[in-house]
C-alpha angles and dihedrals in degrees: 000000000000125000112270117258090244090073121089122269091249092054091047091047092052094041092053090057100031111018095208094132092049089050092050092047092050096046098040109024107025096031105119113229130185108266095225103061113141130207089273085079091061095076096075093058090042090054090051091052090047090053090056091049091050093050094048094048091041092056089050092050092046089060090062103031123099113209097208123114094230095045106031097087092047092047091055089049089051091051089054096046111027110023115088107256089350090133090055094049092049095047091048091049095043096048091035090067091058093045091047089058092044090055093044094049092049089048090050096048090046087056090050093050097046097037095243090157095065127105126329093020099059095115091045089057094045091052087053090055089050088053090051092052092049090049091053092049092047093047093049093051091046090052089059095054100078086061094218125147096274091042092057099040093040089056090048095051098043097045090047088062089077089064086076090071108103119249098348099046099097093045091052092051091049090050092049092050095042086224139014099303140021102283144124096317089052092052092049093050093047092048092051093047093043089056094045103043097065089061089050087052089053089055093050090046087055090054089045090056093046090053090046094053092046093073101008131239122315116237139213093266093051094222127124124255109260100191147335090295089068095054141066128186115270089232127086098002102054097026088061090046091050091048091053090049090048091053092053091045094050091052091055092043092050091052090059095042096049105027108028108013095156097044092104095039135083122249092217090066089068087067115086115252114272116186090197097056122061116206118242090241127030109190132151124235115294094258091063097044097097091056091043089053091053089051093053095042092072115067095209110080098215093045090048092052091048091049092049094052091037090058088065099034091055087069089066092065095039094108089062097040093059106078097180118119091213123077108198123068087219087084098035108081096184099039091049091067095038088056091060089050087059091051090051090046093054091048090050090051090051091052092047092049091055093058135062115274096251139107119358092347088074092052094045091046093054094046091048091047091050092050093047092062092036089057096055103030100038114013096043096059094033097051091046090059099040103035121097107216122214118253114278125232117256093241143347093254093050091051093047093049092045091051092050089050090057098258130118116274091232149071117055105111135026117262112268139169119282 
């Protein structure tokens, strides 16, 4: 498709040779989008913007950071004190990691509630899980770089988990460390990978968007678009909606950056790493606490490591575990409530992971771990077979018009596969 005549000669000249403007017009302006998307669909674009912010601030910090075990802590202190706006860049980057995970987790749970992982969007969902894994790896390596007490001991504890792997475990740990303890080679490796992985995330996000545009966005009703009446152009309708959501998000983000920048951090990490003094508490950042709780809930080290990684890997096969023919929880009366049990379970795991494994925290952690896997491996396929979904609307436009008219956006046609 050629550039329209209304565009300038320069734009038409470029577009004829490199159709970038045609591509942008097709993907942003002409891209048909379901007309009933709610603000829950804002969080994917917000996460993408947050990724750009993290890369920009990360490049700035990398210019000033010194990846040497005897200089790393002092270089971070210098960034905060002596580099122009270094404190701002670091606080944006440090809090940005937490907000990036907040946005991603909301985006993930929205997909779980509205069935965005179902056919034909299975690969789209799996690429999202890959992005989550890369984010976790990037965040963990970034947490080590300030070389504070929790940075050092967190790296020691987490990398030691690989020693549970039979036969090759010790060799893997030695390779990760670059020696026989967490030291300068470890810091150099983690710095290099922490700088590289965000660009790998960008590549996977690109594939994620290609897969998204192949079949279009899902929607709250979970039914397919049946014609032009069910769609509106992405621009200007959803670009304006995304801009409003971005404005609200940036206000909240700015409050944390400027007024409580260390609220989500740990005081012990402002103490320089000391291999001879173990902190009273060694915990990862809050966004990894549920998985840390699963690890600690199982007494056997190897089983705990397998459960921790399995809690993420189970998401890959989610499209095949859910046997329901209906996507959206709007029309699934049983699954709707079971979903909120999962949310409560993950929050409980996060609370357990933040405390010592003693007393009732051990019991709650084991129950929550058991339910986590029960939810995906047993309840998901079982509810899909036994549940009787509510009738689905005939089309998106009919449901929207019926809702505006004061009726229920619901029963017109029997539930069927999509």
